[in-house]
C-alpha positions in Angstrom: -9.9 11.7 -22.7 -7.6 14.2 -24.3 -4.4 13.4 -26.1 -1.3 15.5 -26.2 1.5 15.3 -28.8 5.0 15.3 -27.3 8.2 15.1 -29.3 10.7 12.5 -28.1 14.0 11.4 -29.3 15.3 7.8 -29.1 18.8 7.7 -27.5 21.3 5.0 -27.6 23.7 6.3 -25.0 22.8 5.7 -21.4 24.5 6.2 -18.0 24.7 8.8 -15.2 27.1 11.1 -17.1 24.9 11.1 -20.2 21.8 11.9 -18.2 23.5 14.8 -16.4 24.6 16.2 -19.8 21.1 16.0 -21.1 19.7 17.8 -18.1 22.2 20.7 -18.5 20.9 21.0 -22.1 17.3 21.3 -20.9 16.4 17.7 -21.9 15.2 14.9 -19.6 16.0 11.2 -19.9 13.0 9.0 -20.2 11.9 5.4 -21.0 8.8 3.9 -22.4 7.8 0.3 -21.7 4.8 -2.0 -21.5 2.6 -4.3 -23.6 5.4 -6.9 -23.6 7.4 -4.8 -26.1 11.1 -3.9 -25.7 11.7 -0.8 -23.6 12.9 2.3 -25.5 15.2 4.9 -23.9 14.2 8.4 -24.8 14.8 12.0 -24.2 12.2 14.8 -24.1 12.4 18.6 -23.7 11.9 19.6 -20.1 9.8 22.7 -20.9 7.5 20.7 -23.2 7.0 17.9 -20.7 6.4 20.5 -17.9 3.3 21.6 -19.9 2.0 18.0 -19.6 2.5 17.5 -15.9 1.3 21.0 -15.3 -2.2 19.9 -16.2 -4.4 18.9 -13.3 -4.9 15.5 -14.8 -1.3 15.1 -16.1 -0.9 11.6 -14.7 -3.8 10.3 -16.8 -3.5 12.3 -20.0 -2.9 10.1 -23.1 0.4 11.2 -24.6 1.3 10.6 -28.2 5.1 10.3 -28.3 6.3 11.5 -31.6 9.6 9.7 -32.3 12.0 11.3 -34.7 13.6 7.9 -35.4 11.1 6.9 -38.1 8.2 9.3 -37.7 6.2 6.7 -35.7 4.1 7.5 -32.6 3.6 5.6 -29.4 0.6 6.1 -27.2 1.5 6.2 -23.5 0.6 7.4 -20.0 3.0 9.0 -17.6 3.8 6.2 -15.2 6.3 7.8 -12.9 8.1 11.2 -12.6 11.3 11.6 -10.6 12.4 14.9 -9.1 15.6 15.9 -7.2 14.8 15.8 -3.5 16.3 19.2 -2.8 16.1 21.3 -5.9 12.8 19.7 -7.3 14.5 19.6 -10.8 13.0 17.0 -13.2 15.3 14.0 -13.3 13.6 11.2 -15.2 10.2 10.2 -16.7 8.7 6.7 -17.1 6.0 6.3 -19.9 3.8 3.3 -20.0 2.8 2.1 -23.5 -1.0 1.6 -24.1 -3.5 0.6 -26.7 -6.8 2.3 -27.2 -8.4 -1.1 -27.6 -7.2 -2.6 -24.3 -8.4 -1.8 -20.8 -5.8 -0.6 -18.3 -5.7 0.0 -14.6 -5.1 3.5 -13.3 -5.6 5.6 -10.2 -8.1 8.5 -10.3 -8.3 11.4 -7.9 -11.3 11.8 -5.7 -12.4 15.5 -5.4 -14.9 16.9 -2.9 -17.5 19.5 -4.2 -20.1 21.5 -2.3 -20.3 22.4 1.4 -21.6 19.8 3.8 -24.7 20.5 5.9 -23.0 18.8 8.8 -19.9 21.1 8.5 -22.2 24.1 8.6 -23.5 22.8 11.9 -20.0 22.6 13.3 -19.0 19.1 12.2 -15.6 18.2 10.8 -15.1 16.7 7.3 -12.5 13.9 7.3 -11.3 13.1 3.8 -9.7 9.7 4.1 -9.3 8.2 0.6 -7.9 10.5 -2.0 -7.9 8.2 -5.0 -9.4 5.0 -6.2 -8.2 2.4 -8.7 -10.3 1.8 -11.8 -10.1 -0.4 -14.9 -11.3 0.9 -18.2 -10.3 1.8 -21.8 -7.8 4.6 -22.0 -10.4 6.8 -23.6 -12.7 6.3 -20.7 -10.4 7.3 -17.9 -12.1 10.0 -15.8 -10.2 13.2 -15.3 -11.3 13.0 -11.6 -14.2 11.6 -9.5 -16.3 14.2 -7.9 -18.2 13.6 -4.6 -20.9 16.1 -3.8 -21.0 16.5 0.0 -23.8 19.1 0.2 -26.4 16.7 1.7 -24.0 15.1 4.2 -25.0 15.6 7.8 -23.0 14.9 11.0 -22.4 11.1 11.2 -22.8 10.5 7.4 -20.1 8.5 5.5 -19.3 8.0 1.8 -17.8 4.6 0.8 -16.2 3.5 -2.4 -19.3 1.5 -3.2 -21.4 4.7 -3.2 -19.5 6.1 -6.3 -21.3 6.1 -9.6 -19.1 6.0 -12.7 -19.8 5.7 -16.3 -20.6 2.5 -18.1 -17.5 0.4 -18.8 -15.5 1.8 -15.8 -14.9 -0.9 -13.2 -13.8 0.2 -9.7 -11.2 -2.1 -8.3 -10.8 -0.5 -4.9 -12.6 -2.4 -2.1 -16.2 -1.1 -1.8 -16.3 -0.9 2.0 -13.4 1.5 2.2 -14.4 4.9 3.6 -13.8 7.9 1.3 -14.9 10.6 3.6 -17.2 11.2 6.6 -18.5 14.1 8.7 -17.8 13.7 12.3 -19.0 15.6 15.4 -16.8 18.4 16.7 -14.6 17.6 19.7 -16.3 19.1 22.7 -14.7 19.3 26.2 -17.3 19.2 28.9 -17.2 21.7 31.8 -16.9 19.0 34.4 -13.8 17.6 32.6 -12.2 21.0 32.5 -12.8 21.4 36.3 -11.3 18.0 36.9 -8.3 18.8 34.8 -7.8 22.0 36.8 -8.1 20.2 40.1 -5.7 17.5 39.0 -3.1 20.2 38.1 -3.7 22.4 41.2 -2.2 20.1 43.9 1.0 19.7 41.8 1.3 23.5 41.7 0.5 24.0 45.3 2.6 21.1 46.3 5.5 22.6 44.5 5.0 25.9 46.3 4.7 24.3 49.7 7.8 22.3 49.0 9.7 25.5 48.2 8.4 27.2 51.4 9.4 24.2 53.4 12.9 24.4 52.1 13.2 28.1 52.8 11.9 27.5 56.4 14.5 24.8 56.9 17.2 27.2 55.7 16.0 29.9 58.1 15.8 27.4 61.0 19.4 26.3 60.5 20.6 29.9 60.2 19.0 30.7 63.6 20.6 27.6 65.2 24.0 28.7 64.0 23.5 32.2 65.4 22.5 30.8 68.8 25.5 28.5 68.8 27.8 31.5 68.0 26.3 33.5 70.8 26.9 30.7 73.3 30.6 30.5 72.2 31.1 34.3 72.6 29.5 34.5 76.1 32.1 35.2 78.8 33.1 32.5 81.2 32.2 33.0 84.9 
């Protein structure tokens, strides 16, 4: 597990106005907490932090926060990152304090590799579970968990219990949960298509017949009015 050094500054001023001013200056408000120690309010440079979250495994990279207060360092993981819902601008970062000697619980991404035999035959790959929860030492956190689907045929399923991880890594996610499966393609039988067409046809024809009936009714009334008019104009004897 790699470690990244990130400069951070302890800040004593807090509040919405202070946070806005920091962001205008290219800095991001942050906080570090955990391990039953008092939380520290911090600020980090936005560009420097962007390099961390830009990594594929940014959420699980061990970060060494270099504090300018007394030159000390704090080991932490990125716990939460908040972005503006419209502009996507970085708003706030939560760091979680860790120790290399104590196990922690983290979520690790599940990534598919290979091309399934069943998919080549026309099956459909359904990826249901995208991450699993594991418990291990910070230095043992996997970057990701790869699942090779090359041998999977139509009807095959991979469960959490099928995952094989290194020694000392305990999977906490329930073992019977489905990670992915290869299902048969959806096929519409010819008889079903014909039935659907027949079911739709009476409605169309019925609508047409209804329109014709209305037109015939209008024509009939028009003829009746003409006949009545002719009778009224006929000379009296």
